[in-house]
C-alpha positions in Angstrom: -27.7 -188.8 83.2 -29.9 -191.2 85.2 -33.9 -190.8 84.9 -35.2 -190.1 89.2 -36.7 -193.2 89.7 -39.8 -191.0 91.1 -40.0 -189.7 88.1 -39.6 -192.8 86.1 -42.3 -194.9 88.2 -44.3 -191.7 87.2 -44.0 -191.8 83.4 -44.9 -195.6 83.5 -48.0 -195.2 85.7 -49.0 -192.4 82.8 -48.6 -194.5 80.0 -50.8 -196.9 81.0 -53.3 -194.9 82.8 -53.0 -193.2 78.7 -53.2 -196.2 76.9 -56.4 -197.1 79.2 -57.9 -193.8 78.9 -57.9 -193.8 75.2 -59.0 -197.4 74.4 -61.9 -197.1 76.9 -63.4 -193.0 76.4 -62.8 -192.8 80.4 -60.0 -190.1 80.4 -56.3 -191.2 82.3 -57.6 -189.1 84.9 -59.9 -191.7 86.3 -56.6 -194.3 86.7 -53.7 -191.5 87.2 -55.7 -190.0 90.5 -56.4 -193.2 91.9 -52.5 -194.3 91.8 -51.0 -191.1 92.5 -53.5 -190.3 96.1 -52.6 -194.2 96.9 -49.7 -194.6 95.5 -47.8 -191.8 96.0 -49.4 -190.0 98.5 -50.2 -187.5 96.7 -52.8 -185.2 98.0 -56.4 -185.6 96.5 -56.7 -182.1 94.9 -52.7 -181.5 93.6 -53.6 -185.1 91.8 -57.0 -183.5 90.1 -54.9 -180.9 88.8 -52.4 -183.3 88.1 -54.8 -185.3 86.2 -56.4 -182.5 84.5 -53.8 -181.4 82.4 -52.7 -185.1 81.8 -57.1 -185.3 80.4 -56.0 -182.8 78.1 -52.8 -184.6 76.5 -54.7 -187.5 76.2 -57.4 -185.9 74.5 -54.4 -185.0 72.1 -53.6 -187.8 71.5 -56.7 -189.9 71.0 -57.1 -186.9 68.2 -55.7 -189.3 65.9 -58.4 -191.5 66.1 -60.5 -188.4 63.7 -58.1 -190.6 60.4 -60.7 -193.4 61.4 -63.9 -190.9 61.4 -65.1 -192.7 64.9 -65.1 -189.3 67.1 -68.7 -187.2 65.8 -67.1 -183.4 66.4 -70.8 -182.3 66.0 -71.6 -184.3 68.9 -69.0 -183.6 70.8 -68.8 -179.8 70.1 -72.8 -179.8 70.9 -72.9 -181.6 74.1 -69.6 -179.6 75.4 -71.7 -176.6 76.3 -73.0 -178.6 79.0 -69.8 -180.1 80.2 -68.2 -176.8 80.3 -70.8 -175.2 82.2 -70.7 -177.9 84.9 -67.2 -178.0 84.9 -66.5 -174.5 85.7 -69.0 -174.9 88.7 -67.7 -177.9 89.9 -64.2 -176.4 89.8 -65.3 -173.6 91.5 -66.2 -175.4 94.7 -63.9 -178.0 94.9 -61.6 -176.4 97.4 -64.0 -176.2 99.9 -64.9 -179.5 100.1 -63.5 -181.9 102.9 -60.6 -184.9 100.6 -63.0 -187.5 102.4 -66.2 -186.3 100.7 -64.1 -186.4 97.1 -62.5 -189.1 97.9 -66.4 -190.9 98.2 -67.5 -189.1 95.6 -65.0 -190.6 93.2 -65.2 -193.7 94.7 -69.7 -194.0 94.1 -69.1 -192.2 90.6 -66.5 -195.3 89.6 -68.7 -198.0 91.2 -71.7 -196.9 89.4 -70.3 -196.5 86.0 -68.2 -200.4 86.7 -72.0 -201.1 87.1 -73.9 -199.5 84.6 -71.6 -200.4 81.8 -71.9 -204.8 82.9 -75.6 -204.3 82.7 -75.7 -202.2 79.6 -76.8 -204.2 75.9 -74.3 -203.5 73.7 -75.2 -201.1 70.9 -73.8 -202.4 67.6 -75.7 -199.0 65.8 -78.7 -196.3 65.6 -80.1 -196.5 62.9 -81.2 -192.8 61.5 -84.9 -192.0 62.3 -86.8 -188.7 62.0 -84.9 -185.7 60.8 -81.9 -184.7 61.9 -82.2 -180.6 62.4 -78.7 -180.0 64.4 -77.1 -182.3 62.1 -75.4 -184.6 64.8 -76.1 -188.3 62.5 -72.5 -190.0 61.2 -70.9 -192.9 59.6 -67.8 -195.1 59.7 -66.7 -198.2 58.3 -66.5 -200.9 61.5 -64.7 -203.1 60.7 -65.5 -204.1 57.0 -69.3 -202.8 57.8 -71.1 -199.5 57.4 -72.6 -198.7 60.4 -74.8 -195.2 60.5 -76.1 -193.4 63.5 -77.9 -190.5 64.4 -78.2 -189.3 68.7 -81.1 -189.9 70.4 -82.8 -188.8 73.5 -80.4 -185.5 73.5 -81.9 -182.9 76.1 -81.3 -186.2 79.0 -78.0 -186.2 77.1 -77.3 -183.0 77.6 -78.4 -183.0 81.3 -76.3 -186.2 82.0 -72.8 -184.1 80.2 -73.4 -181.4 82.6 -73.6 -184.1 85.8 -70.4 -185.2 84.1 -68.8 -182.1 83.5 -69.6 -181.4 87.4 -67.4 -184.2 88.4 -65.1 -183.4 86.1 -63.8 -180.3 87.6 -64.7 -181.5 91.2 -62.7 -184.9 91.1 -60.7 -183.8 88.3 -61.0 -186.8 86.5 -62.0 -185.7 83.0 -65.4 -187.8 83.2 -65.0 -190.0 80.4 -66.6 -192.6 82.0 -69.9 -191.3 82.3 -69.4 -189.3 79.1 -69.6 -192.5 77.4 -71.9 -194.2 78.7 -74.0 -191.0 78.3 -73.9 -191.6 74.7 -73.7 -195.3 74.5 -76.7 -195.7 77.2 -79.1 -192.9 76.6 -78.2 -191.2 73.3 -77.4 -194.8 71.6 -74.4 -194.3 70.2 -72.7 -196.6 69.0 -69.6 -197.8 72.1 -66.5 -196.7 69.4 -68.2 -193.6 68.7 -69.0 -193.0 72.3 -65.6 -193.5 73.0 -63.9 -191.6 70.2 -66.3 -189.0 70.6 -65.5 -188.7 74.8 -62.0 -188.7 74.3 -62.6 -185.1 71.9 -65.0 -184.1 75.1 -62.8 -184.8 77.4 -60.3 -182.4 77.0 -62.3 -179.4 76.6 -64.2 -180.3 80.0 -60.7 -180.6 81.5 -59.4 -176.9 80.2 -61.9 -175.3 81.6 -61.5 -176.9 85.3 -57.6 -177.0 84.7 -57.8 -172.9 84.5 -59.4 -172.8 88.1 -57.2 -175.2 89.4 -54.6 -173.5 88.4 -55.7 -170.1 89.3 -56.2 -171.9 93.3 -52.5 -173.5 93.0 -53.3 -177.2 92.6 -50.7 -177.6 89.9 -47.8 -179.0 90.9 -44.7 -178.9 87.9 -43.1 -181.7 89.6 -45.8 -184.0 88.6 -46.8 -182.3 85.5 -44.0 -183.2 83.5 -43.4 -186.8 83.5 -47.4 -187.4 83.8 -48.4 -185.4 80.8 -45.3 -187.3 78.4 -46.7 -190.6 79.6 -50.3 -190.0 79.3 -49.5 -188.7 75.9 -47.4 -191.6 74.7 -50.2 -193.9 75.6 -53.1 -192.2 74.3 -51.4 -192.4 71.0 -50.9 -196.0 71.5 -54.6 -196.1 72.4 -56.2 -194.2 69.7 -53.2 -196.7 67.2 -54.8 -199.5 69.0 -59.1 -198.6 68.9 -59.7 -198.8 65.7 -58.4 -202.4 65.2 -60.6 -203.8 68.5 -63.8 -205.6 68.4 -66.1 -203.9 70.6 -66.8 -207.2 72.4 -64.1 -207.2 75.2 -64.5 -203.4 75.9 -67.0 -202.8 78.3 -66.3 -206.0 80.4 -62.6 -204.1 80.8 -63.7 -200.9 81.4 -66.0 -202.0 84.0 -63.0 -204.1 85.8 -60.6 -201.6 85.6 -63.1 -198.9 86.7 -64.8 -201.2 89.5 -61.3 -201.7 91.1 -60.5 -198.2 91.2 -63.2 -197.6 92.7 -63.4 -199.8 95.6 -59.6 -198.8 96.2 -61.2 -195.2 96.2 -63.8 -196.3 98.5 -61.6 -198.1 100.8 -59.5 -194.8 101.9 -62.2 -192.5 102.2 -63.7 -195.0 104.5 -60.4 -195.1 106.4 -60.0 -191.1 106.4 -64.0 -191.4 107.7 -63.2 -193.2 110.3 -59.5 -192.6 111.4 
């Protein structure tokens, strides 16, 4: 029995999206949604619903990085308090916002994330300072070097996680880009820890939004099958690759992918506004 060409293309694209999403901490949705909207002509709301399911798969596959002690579960669970609240609110109002406005928000979010990533200095480690009443500090081995860190500016980090959750609920992207940058730039966690912890968090945030999208009828079973399998496979591949890669090229790669997709989706929104 031959595989349907549409399903095969979806599967291949989802594998790429899952790999990229895991390596950068963005979640596969940041690649999947532009691919589904621009490449396959899928309505943005259905693309968002599909993306949220795929983000859950990406998060599950990326859990393999826990073996390398990269993801900080204490930090992830604590920050998800704000992220889930934002995600539920975003999903509830998404259906009342026009498609072109949602596409514009997505494009602006992606471009802003790319610009922040390019401007930010690389943070090798954040040495623990003062007491750690929340027990959020951690340590890991990075290519033979023992790195200790502790998050800083926790209230600001929580606020940004609420914004990230809101964007996840509105756009279905998992908001891994914002979460990674918030932990990296604001909370001063090492980039690999931020990426791995983001991959753990995005599944929880996406699950909160996906339930609402399902209730509203924006989950298409035809899209879910190949997309979920592909993103899960890509996430496993990315989770195997991440501990062996240098962080020097992760940030430029992150910015390049996100910036390109942001321009593409903004162009689509511009055409819709002036169509």
